[in-house]
Structures are given as C-alpha cells and as structure tokens.
C-alpha positions in Angstrom: -41.7 -97.2 -120.9 -45.4 -97.2 -120.1 -46.4 -98.4 -116.7 -43.1 -100.2 -115.9 -41.6 -99.4 -112.6 -38.2 -97.7 -112.6 -35.2 -100.0 -111.9 -34.2 -100.6 -108.4 -31.1 -99.0 -106.9 -28.7 -101.7 -105.8 -26.7 -101.1 -102.6 -24.7 -102.9 -99.9 -25.4 -101.9 -96.3 -23.0 -101.5 -93.4 -25.1 -103.0 -90.6 -22.4 -103.7 -88.0 -23.6 -102.4 -84.6 -26.9 -101.1 -86.1 -30.4 -102.1 -84.9 -32.5 -104.2 -87.2 -35.9 -105.6 -86.4 -37.1 -109.0 -87.8 -40.8 -109.7 -87.5 -41.6 -113.4 -87.8 -40.1 -116.5 -86.1 -40.2 -119.3 -88.7 -37.5 -120.9 -90.8 -37.4 -118.0 -93.3 -37.0 -115.5 -90.5 -34.2 -117.7 -89.2 -32.3 -117.5 -92.5 -32.6 -113.7 -92.6 -31.5 -113.5 -89.0 -28.4 -115.5 -89.7 -27.3 -113.2 -92.5 -28.1 -110.1 -90.4 -26.1 -111.4 -87.5 -23.2 -112.3 -89.8 -23.2 -108.7 -90.9 -22.8 -107.6 -87.3 -26.3 -106.2 -86.9 -28.0 -105.9 -83.4 -31.2 -107.8 -84.2 -34.5 -107.8 -82.4 -36.9 -110.6 -83.4 -40.6 -110.1 -82.7 -43.0 -113.1 -83.0 -45.4 -115.0 -80.8 -43.4 -118.2 -81.6 -39.9 -118.7 -82.8 -37.8 -121.6 -84.1 -35.2 -123.2 -81.7 -32.4 -121.6 -83.8 -33.9 -118.2 -83.3 -34.4 -118.8 -79.6 -30.7 -119.9 -79.2 -29.3 -117.0 -81.3 -27.8 -113.9 -79.9 -30.8 -111.8 -81.1 -33.1 -110.1 -78.6 -36.2 -112.2 -78.9 -39.6 -110.8 -78.0 -42.3 -113.5 -78.0 -45.4 -111.5 -78.7 -47.3 -109.8 -81.6 -45.7 -107.0 -83.6 -46.2 -103.4 -82.4 -45.4 -100.4 -84.5 -43.0 -99.2 -81.8 -40.8 -102.3 -82.4 -39.4 -100.4 -85.4 -38.4 -97.3 -83.4 -34.7 -96.8 -83.6 -34.2 -99.5 -86.3 -32.1 -98.9 -89.4 -33.8 -101.7 -91.3 -36.7 -104.0 -90.9 -37.5 -107.5 -92.2 -41.0 -109.0 -92.2 -41.2 -112.7 -92.6 -44.7 -113.1 -91.2 -48.2 -113.8 -92.6 -49.3 -111.2 -95.2 -51.6 -109.3 -92.7 -48.7 -108.9 -90.3 -46.4 -107.9 -93.1 -48.9 -105.1 -94.1 -48.8 -103.8 -90.5 -45.0 -103.8 -90.5 -45.0 -102.1 -94.0 -47.3 -99.3 -92.7 -45.2 -98.7 -89.6 -42.0 -98.8 -91.6 -43.3 -96.3 -94.2 -44.4 -93.9 -91.4 -40.8 -94.1 -90.0 -39.1 -93.8 -93.5 -37.6 -97.2 -92.9 -36.7 -99.7 -95.6 -38.5 -103.0 -95.3 -37.7 -106.4 -96.8 -41.1 -108.2 -96.7 -40.1 -111.7 -97.6 -41.9 -113.1 -100.7 -44.3 -110.2 -100.4 -43.3 -107.6 -103.0 -46.4 -105.4 -102.5 -45.3 -104.7 -98.9 -41.6 -104.4 -99.5 -39.5 -101.3 -100.1 -36.3 -103.4 -100.2 -35.5 -106.7 -102.0 -32.6 -108.8 -100.9 -31.0 -110.6 -103.8 -29.3 -114.0 -104.2 -25.7 -113.4 -102.8 -22.4 -114.9 -104.0 -19.3 -114.4 -101.9 -16.0 -115.4 -103.3 -12.5 -114.4 -102.2 -13.5 -111.0 -100.7 -15.9 -110.2 -103.6 -19.7 -110.0 -103.1 -22.2 -110.1 -105.9 -26.0 -109.9 -105.4 -28.6 -110.8 -108.0 -32.1 -109.4 -108.0 -35.2 -109.9 -110.2 -36.8 -106.8 -108.6 -38.9 -109.1 -106.4 -40.6 -110.7 -109.4 -38.9 -114.1 -109.4 -36.7 -114.8 -106.3 -36.2 -118.5 -107.3 -34.6 -117.3 -110.6 -32.2 -115.1 -108.6 -31.3 -118.2 -106.6 -30.5 -120.3 -109.7 -28.3 -117.5 -111.1 -26.5 -117.3 -107.8 -25.8 -121.1 -107.9 -24.5 -120.7 -111.5 -22.1 -117.9 -110.5 -20.9 -119.9 -107.4 -20.0 -122.8 -109.8 -18.2 -120.4 -112.2 -16.2 -118.3 -109.8 -13.2 -120.1 -108.2 -12.3 -118.8 -104.8 -8.5 -118.7 -105.3 -8.8 -116.9 -108.6 -11.1 -114.3 -107.3 -8.7 -113.6 -104.4 -5.9 -113.1 -106.9 -8.1 -110.7 -109.0 -9.1 -108.7 -105.9 -5.5 -108.4 -104.7 -4.4 -107.2 -108.2 -7.2 -104.7 -108.3 -6.4 -103.4 -104.9 -2.8 -103.0 -105.9 -3.8 -101.2 -109.1 -6.1 -98.9 -107.3 -3.4 -97.8 -104.8 -1.3 -96.9 -107.8 -4.1 -95.0 -109.5 -4.8 -93.0 -106.4 -1.2 -92.1 -105.9 -0.9 -91.0 -109.6 -4.4 -89.4 -109.5 -5.6 -91.4 -112.5 -9.1 -90.2 -113.5 -11.9 -92.7 -112.9 -12.7 -93.0 -116.6 -9.2 -94.3 -117.3 -9.1 -96.9 -114.6 -11.3 -99.7 -116.1 -9.1 -100.2 -119.2 -6.0 -100.3 -117.0 -7.7 -102.9 -114.8 -8.5 -105.0 -117.9 -4.8 -105.0 -118.8 -3.8 -106.0 -115.3 -6.3 -108.9 -115.3 -5.1 -110.0 -118.8 -1.5 -110.0 -117.4 -2.7 -112.3 -114.6 -4.4 -114.6 -117.1 -1.2 -114.7 -119.3 0.9 -115.5 -116.2 -1.5 -118.3 -115.2 -1.6 -119.7 -118.7 2.2 -119.8 -119.1 2.5 -121.4 -115.6 -0.1 -124.1 -116.6 1.9 -124.8 -119.8 5.1 -125.4 -117.9 3.5 -127.7 -115.3 
C-alpha cells in the first residue's frame, strides 16, 4: 500500500439540538450553514463579516475574528475561511478532539463532507477523500438523475417492511441481503406487469 492514506470512515451524524461552530461568513459558509440548520444543529457563526443570508438566519452570529474558545462545547466545526484562519481553527479543533470540515482545505480537515443525494427517504453521500470535490459533485448529479423519487420511496417502504419481519423472525444479518434482493425483484416484476397492462 506504500504511503497511501487509509480509507476514510463514512458516517452520518445526528446534529439535531447539538452545537456546531462555523468559522467564515461568505457564500461557502452560507451553504454549509443551510445544511447544518436543516439537520437541526444549533449553529454559531464566527466571522468579521457575513453575507446577508447568514445575518438573517437563525444562527448565533458573532461578528469578530475567530477565538479558540469558540469551539468550546461544539460537537462539530466547519472552517470556511482563508487558509491562515482555517489553520487556527484546525489547531483549536485538534486540541479539543473535535472533527473539523475545512472547506476546500484538506490539509486542515479531519472530516470531509461529500456530495449528497436525498431521494424518497434515502440519503447517499459521495466522497473523493477530499482530493476532487468537483468530481463528487458530478457523481451526485448523475445519481440524482438516475434515482426516481417515487421508486426510491417504494423501495424504502418494502425494505422497512422486510426488516420488521426479519427482526420478528430473528433472521441473521448475513441472510437479510439476499432476501431483500428477492423483495426488490418482486417489486420490479410487479411494476413491469403493471406497465405492460397499461
């Protein structure tokens, strides 16, 4: 494997009601802020200047330079500031054992946020390990075009129903995926026969 870094560990975070600090007040910070607020996080934004959207948001906005203490009590931090500020945030985050998404700054990041596709209750995230975020965005757009909202809802409903049965019958984890493939195939056959009679 040589000098290659180990693969990243993908995860989805429950941020509802949890404190998150965003350092930076520009358009990129505004995009990150919107996603964090949508996830229910309690967000504090720290920046000398902020966009009108950030100012009008429900975030706690502190118009000043970053201080290391801004990360105290946070569960997560996002740095969308100039590189020298991102480095300060990275140092403070590391001291607090806090994960940091340093936007377009992989050297200072301990967390990368992927391109996200949400369809019918299913969320998929795509990452290039911070090496090519634009490629992650292109793949996200391709998946959005391929995954129809209504179909994904049907798939999710069927999978939930199957899972309830597996839990009731104590079906071992290793046997569940083949059973789910059969259930999905049944949905496909049902749809195909319906399309043929239309």
